[in-house]
N, C-alpha and C positions, 0 to 999 in steps of 0.2 A: 515691204514685200513686193511692191510693184517693180522696183528696180531690180530686185533679185530675180523676179520672173523674166524680165527682159534679158538679163545676163544669162539666165539658164536656157532661155530659148536659143541664144547664140551658142552656148556650150553644147546643146543637143547635137549640133552638126559635127562636133569634135568627139565627144564622149557621151553618147546617149544614156547609158546606164547611170553614169555619175549625175547627169542632169535629172533623170527620173528620181534617183535617190534623194537629191536635194529638194525636189518638188514635194516628195512625200514627207520630208521633214517639215516643210512649211505647212502642209495639211495637218501634221500632228499638233503644231502650234496654233493653227488658225483653220480649223476644219470647215469653216464657211467661206473660205476664200475662193470665190467663183472663178477668178482668173487662173488660179493654180489648178483647180479642178478641171478646168477646160484644157489647160496645157497637158495635164496627165491623161485626160481622155484622148486628145489628139496624139500624143506620143504612143499610147497603147494601140490606137488604131493604125498608126503608121507602121508599127512593129507587127501588125497582124493579130494582136490580142484583142479581138472584138469583145470578148466577155468581160475583160477588165475595163475596157473603154466604156461599155454599156453601164458598168457599175458606177463609174465616175460620172457619167451623164445623168444617171438616176439620182445621184447625190446633188448635182446641179439642179435638177427638176424639184428636189425636195426644198431647196433654199430659194429658188427662183421659178415658181410655177408658171410665170407668164413669158418664159423664154422660148419663143417659137423657133428660133434657129437651133436651139438644143434639141427640141423635139423632132425637128427635121433631121438632124444628125442621127438621133436615136432611130427614127423610122428608116433611114438609109442603111444603118447597121442591121436592123431587123430584116430588111429586104435582102441584104447580102446573106444573112442566115437562112433565108427562106421562111421566116416566121411571118406569114401574112397577117395573122390576128393582131400581133403586136404592132406591126407596121401600120395597119389600118387604125389602130388605137391612137397612134401618134398623129396621123393625119386628122383624126376626129378632134384631138385636143387643139391642134393648131386652128382648125376651122371654128372651134367653139368660142375662141376669143380673139382671133386675128383674121377673120374671114375677108376683111376688106384690105388687108395689108398685102404687099407684093409677095411676101413669104408664102402666103396661102396659095397663090397661083403656082409658085415654084414647087410647093409641097404636092399639089394635085398632079403636076407633070412628072415629078420624080418618084412619088410613092405609089407606083402601080407596078404590078408584076407582069413581065412580058412572057408570053408563051413561046418556048423554044421548040 
C-alpha cells in the first residue's frame, strides 16, 4: 500500500477524485493505514472539506494517540472553524505529552485566536 499511496499522491494532481476514491478503497481494506488516512485528510482539507478532513484526523488520533503533528493539524482546522474549545483541547493534548518537543512551540504559536 505504501507504493500505491505514492502513486496516488501523484495522481491527485491529475485526477483528484479518482485518487481519493482509490485511497478510500485502501482504507476499506486496511482501515488502520495511517499514511492513507493522512493523505485522505490532506486531500479533503485541500478541497475545502474540513469536516471530512477532521473525521480522518480523528481516526488517525484513535490509532496513533501520540501523533502531535496530527493534533496540530486538527487544532488548525478547528481554528479555521472558530471552534476555540476544540482548538485549545488539541493544544492541551500536544502539551500533555510533547511539551519539550519543537512541535509544542509551533502549536503554542499557531493555536491562538487573533482578534480582528
